[in-house]
C-alpha angles and dihedrals in degrees: 000000000000120000117265136182087273092061121136092030115156112243130182116203114204120186135131088218108087094201091055091048093048093046095050092045091049090053099041103038092073089079104012143053105250134191129179136215127189096208142020090253091056092047091055090050092053091046090058090066103031138032124227134198092212137019120199110198135176115236098223116047136145112263113006108023122222092250088054091045098056099068089042091055093046090048091052097037110015093178093062120101116223125205122187129223122199141165090218115100097196120111090229092077092048091052091048091050093052091046093059090048109273117146100213144357134223128183136221136276083059119233101207093208091054090046093053090048092049092048091051088051093049094046090049088051089050090051090052090050091049092051091048090049092049090049092048091048089048091047089051093050091047090052090049091048093048091046091052089049092050091049090048093050090048090061104028137066112251096215101046099017088228121137113277131230094274092055091043091054092049094051091044091053091049091049091052092046095050088056095206093159131293124329140177140225116209120193112198130192130188111238117236091001094133091054093048091045092051091046104044099027138249095285089061089044092055090052090052092050095048092046093047092049090054091050093050090049090056091058100056133077121254095255094049120097125227120189136173114236117184128325110332097349125109132183129217125198114201119187133189094022120170100214142319090301092076099058090038090054090049090053093049090046089054090048090055092047089055095055099083114086118267113229111213098164145358093284105012120095123177133190119213136186130189140224121214134197119195128201122180127212140250088006096057098036144354095217137044096248093054095044092048092046092050090051086054091054088052089049092054088052092052090051090049088054089061098270129261092090141084130238132195116224119262126184095245090063092074091060090052091048091051090049090051092046091051091047090051092051091049091047091057090048089048092059090050094046094042093239093158123103129189121232122194126216117197121248106209132199101236093209098052103022091227125133112252098174148326138251114230112229122186124228129185116227096209111197092222109020096042126222112000125197121223092259088069097056116004094090089051089048090052092051094047096042090239087119088084092060094043092047092050091049091050092047095051093044094047096050093045092050093048091055091050090052091049092051092050097041112030113217141087115302131159134195124215116207126189115234120202122222090248093053091045092053096048109117093226095046097111090046089050090053090053092052095047093050091046093049092050093040088227123157106248091229087064091064123077123185119212113210128177126242093238091056089057101040094051089072107006098179095048090047093052090053094049092046092050089053089050096050092047087064088058094253115138123232128212130189104227126209090010112198098028101082126047089328103208114161091186095066093059091083091060097049122093095226140132106203143033116207109207111221119248092236089071094043091051092059099033094100097039106035120056091205093054089047091051091050093050091047091049095047092050094048093047094046092049090049087055092049092249125142116234124217119188118211129207099029103171106155135050089237091059090048094048091046091052090047091056089053089050095241104178104219142003145196132195144108092287090062100036140320124234110273141172118272094258092058092045091053090054090050091052090051092052092049091049092048095048095042099214113229126191124205128186120239125218090250093059095255122117128250117204118208124188119209118200 
C-alpha cells in the first residue's frame, strides 16, 4: 500500500481470529500505527490508555460481540470511527452494524483492495469529524471569549477601561454590607473640562480623561476601587479607613497629581484641577445609592466654592441639591413656556450725554419667585446647555425690538447682545446671525456682540477666524469685562474687534485707587491707539463719569446713566430724549455743561 494523506493513522484491529488479526495488521502497518486485540474486553482495556482514529472489529466474537462493542467504544471515545468485519454476506448484518453506530462494513473472505479502500474512506471521515470537532471547540472558545468581553464592557468604561458606575455601585453595596469598618465614597470632577473639550475637540478630551484616570489610579491603595461615572466624573471607593484624614489625604494626593501639565497635542498644553465630594459610610448612609448621592451633593458644593477643593457631605447639602434640581426643571420649562423677558440698559455717549444704544439683558419671569436676574440662573443654564436656547431667544428679541425703535424714532441706534462661549463655538453661529438679522430686517452694523476674554483666549486662532467672519457681515464685536479674564493688552492688536468694555471693577476704584486709575488710563490710551472704542461699565457716581470724560472714554453704562428696563420704559425714555434734544457745551475748566432746550 502506498502512503497517502491519511498515513500514520492509529488503528486498532479487534478479532478473535488470530489469522485475520495478523493479516490486517500486516497489510495496514505499512502506512499506519496498528494495535491488535483478541476480544472486545481487550479492546476496551486498550482504549482506556490510548486513542485511535479507527477501530476494525469483527461482529461475532466470544464474550462482548462486535455489535455490543461499538456503542461502548463510541461512549468511551466518541471521536473514534468504527468499521465492522463479518463473514456474513447478508445486508441485515450491515444494517444492524450501522444502527449501533458503525461507519462501514466489510465482509469475509477479505478482499485487500476493498479493505484498503474502506480504510481510506473511514480515515477521511475521521478527519472530517476531527475538523468539525476543532471548529466546534474553536467556536465554543470564541463564544466564551466574546461573552467575557461583553460582560467586561457591561461593567467597564470603554475609554479608560475602569469599572463603570454599575460595578462601582455593586462593590459599594458589598462593602457596606460586610460592615468591616468605616469607608468613604469620593466623587471627583475635572474643573473646566467641558470648556476644554468644546474648545479643543473630543479627541483632546479623551486624552485628558485617560491621563487623568491614570493619575488618579496612582493615588489610591491597591484594595481601593476607582471607577469612571459619566463625562469627566470619577468615583473612588475607600474601605477600612481610620477617620476623615484618610479620604482627605486621598483628595489632596489627587490634587497634587493634577498639577503637572496635561499634553494633548504636539503644541497644546492644558492645566487641570479637580473638585471632590466625600461621603462616609455608614454615618452618611446605610446603602450604596444614598452614600453615592450624598458624595454628589458634596461635589456640587465643592464646585460652587470655585473648584480645586474637596468638601465633606453635610445634611444641608441635600436641600441645596434639591433646590438646584427644582430650578433646573423650572428652567427647562421656562424655555418651553417663553418665560424670559429682555431688559435694556442704555449705552451713553459720555461727551454728549445722549443714548447711542442699549445692552440687551435677560431676565427670568419665574411664576413663583418673581423676576430673577442672570446671576440666579445663567451658571445653571451654562451647565445644562440651555444657554443656547436662552441666548437665541434674547438675540432674536433684541434685534426685533431695535428695528421697531428705529422705525418709530429715526436715528442711529445699536443693540449690544452678550454671547456665551457655547453659542460662540457653535458651528452654525454665523449662519444663525444672518437669519436673525434677516428676520428682523436690522442693519448688521446696528448689532454688536459682546464676547468675554476667556472665550477668545481658550482657542485664540479659532476665535480670530470666527470673529473675522462675523465682522465681514458688518456686525460689530466687543470684548466684554475686559481686564478680568486673561488680561493681555498685547493680543488686542491681533483681534478683529471694534470695542473694549472696561470692567466695572476698575471703574469702581478709578476715583479712589491710584492703581485702578492708572490701569483705566492705560487701557483707554492703548485702545484709542488701536482705533478701538472704549465703553466703561458700572458708572454709578458723577465723579466716575467725570473722570472717564477727562480720559476721553467714549461711552459708558451704569446706574447713574440708566438702569436696565423693559422695552416699553426704554421707548418712553427715547421719546423724552428726542423731545428735549440734549445739547452738551464745554466749560472753560474742561468739564461739560448739559443744557436742555424745550
